[in-house]
N, C-alpha and C positions, 0 to 999 in steps of 0.2 A: 418539420419537427426533428429533433436530434435524438440520439441514443446515448445514454449515460451508463457506463459500466463502472461500478464502484467496488473497490477492493479494500478490505479492512486490514488492520495491523494484527500483531501477535495477540493471541487469546481471544480475538473477537470474531463474531460472525457478521453476516450481512445486516443483521438487526442494528448494528451500531450506526448505520446511515439512515435509519428509519425516518426521523423528522426531515432530513434533507431530501430523501427519496420522495416523500409525500409532497413536498413543496415543488420539486421538479415535475412530478406527474401532474400537479395542479396547473402547471404552465403548458401541459400538453405533450410533454416529452416522454419517451420510453426510458425506463430505468431498470437495470439489473443490478441489484445489491448482492454481490456474491458472498457466499461462505465457502472458504477453501477447504479441501479435503482434510479431514481429521480434526477440524475445529468446529465450535459452535454446535449446530444441530447435526453436523456430520462428524462429531467427535467419536461416535461408535466406530468409525472407520480408521481411527488412529492406530498406526503400527510403525515399526522401525524403518520401513521402506519408503515412507513418504518424505520427499525432499523438495528442493526448490523446483526442480523439473516438473514434479507433480502439480505444483501450484501454478506454474506457467501454463501447463496443459489445461488446467481447469479454465483459465481465462481464454485460451486459444479455442477451446471447444464451444464456449459461449459465442465468441465472435463468429465462428464458422457456422454453427448450427442455427444461430438466429439470423444468419446472413447479414450481419451488421457491416455497413460500409462507411459510416460516419461517426464512429464511436469517440465520445469523450471519455478517455480511460483515466480513472482517478485512483491513486493509491495513497493510503495513510500509513506513516511509520514503516513497518516491515513491508507493507503492501507495495512500496516503491521497487522492491526487488523483483517480484513476479510481473509487475506491469511492464518493466523494462524488458524482461525476457519475452513477453508476449508481443510487445511492439516490435522487437527484433524479428520476430517470426511472422507477423502479420501487419507490417506497416501500412499496407494499402487499405486496411479496414479501420484505420484510426485517424481521426481529424485533429485530435488534441490530446496531450498528455498533461496531466495535473498531479503534481507531487505535493502532498500535504505533510509537511514536517516529517520527511521520510528519507530513506536511502534512495540514491540515484546511482547505481553501481556502474563501474567500467568493466570491460571485459577481463575475466579472470579473478574478479573480486567476489568473496563471500561476505555475508553480513559480519561474520566474526572478524574478518580481515578489516573491515571498515570501522568497527566499533573501537572507541578509545580503550586503553588498556584496563581502566577501572570498571568497564562494563563487561569485559570478556569473561572473567571468572564467574560473576553472578549469572550470566547467561548459561554457561555450562552447568553450574550448580543447580539451576532450576530443573534440570532433568536427572538429578542424582538418584531419584527413586528407582526407575527402571532403566535408565540410560537413554531413553529416546523420547520421553514425553515431558516437556517443560511444564511445570505447575505454576499457575498464575500467583503472583504475590498477593499477600492479604489485603493490601490497600486497594487492589483492583476488584477483588471479590466483594469487598465491602461496598465499593462503588456501584457494582452491578453484578448480580448473582449469575448472569448468563455467560460470563467469561468461562472458558474451558482450557484445558491443557492444549499444548501446541507442539507439533513435531520438531524436535531439535535439529534434524538433519536439514531442515529448510534454512537454518542459520549457518550450516557448515559447508554446503555445497557451493562451489565457485561457479559463477554465471559464465556462460559462453555466449559472446555476442559477435555478430558479423559486422555490425555497424549499420545494419538496415534500419534500426530504431531511429537513427538520426534523420531519416527521410521524413519523419513526422514534423511538420513545419512549426506547429505551435506547441511549445513546451513551457510550462509554468511551474515555478517552485515557490511554495509558501513556507517561510521559516517562522517558528514560534519562539520569539526572543525571551519570553517569560518562562521558558522551560529551563530551569536551573540544572546545570551539569548536562545539557543536551548532548546526545551522541551524534547529532546531525549538524553541529556547527561547522565542521570541516567541509561537509558537502555544501552547505549554504555559502561558505566562503569561496569555494571553487566555482560554483555556478554563477554567482553574482559578478564574476569576472568574465563570464562567457556571453557575448552579445547575442548568441542564438537562443538564449533563455530569457523569459520574463521572470524576474525574481522579486518577491515582496516579503517584507518582514512585519510581523504584528507583535505587539507587547502582550501576548497571551500564553497560556500553557499549552501542553501537548494535545490535550483533548479538544480539538478545534470545534467539534460539533457542539459541545457544551459551552465553550468559551465565546465562540463567534459564529453562531448558526446563520445570522442574516448576512454577514459578510461572505460566508462560504456559498450560500445560495446565489448571491449576486455575482461572485467570482465564476461559478459554474455556468450561470446563464450567459455571462459575457463571452464564454467560449463559443457560443452559437449565435450571437447577435450579429 
């Protein structure tokens, strides 16, 4: 049996993966649906010092302390940033990387660097209140009351990669073509030209858990078949 480590996107906790985690466990696999520092049920820890390195460390600590050697490491949206950093630090513990409509950064890039210009100012403005905590937009809180504020510095810090993450042989990217104005389009276009990646595109919105749960379960199980 395999071990899945699931990393959510901005404002979300491990609960976002709830239905998928239950399905994977039903197939006998081990699942760690992570909540990153300062978000979700760990929102009480939110402070100005939490950055991308913090979230990378969150993942590395799980890989190390659970002694995982065959992880299917999954990131949705912002989650693509820290899973890349964790894979660079612990490639030997990861069997597959799965990016769900997410960022897949290169060395020296921050999320803000990758974002299209029309996404950058709203990202910064979301933390206008205290300067470090991004407040979730109303449409997200209306969809699920469990979303919480998110540390802005995770969007600003540039990732440092040695290239070790490229040792992970199985890398999959899923693009949601139904996400109008998607900030991930350039990432999708870049990776679909790279033969070392498996790239798929679905006519769904960004919330892949709600829009295509059966597809997602099948995709993740295929990583270990």
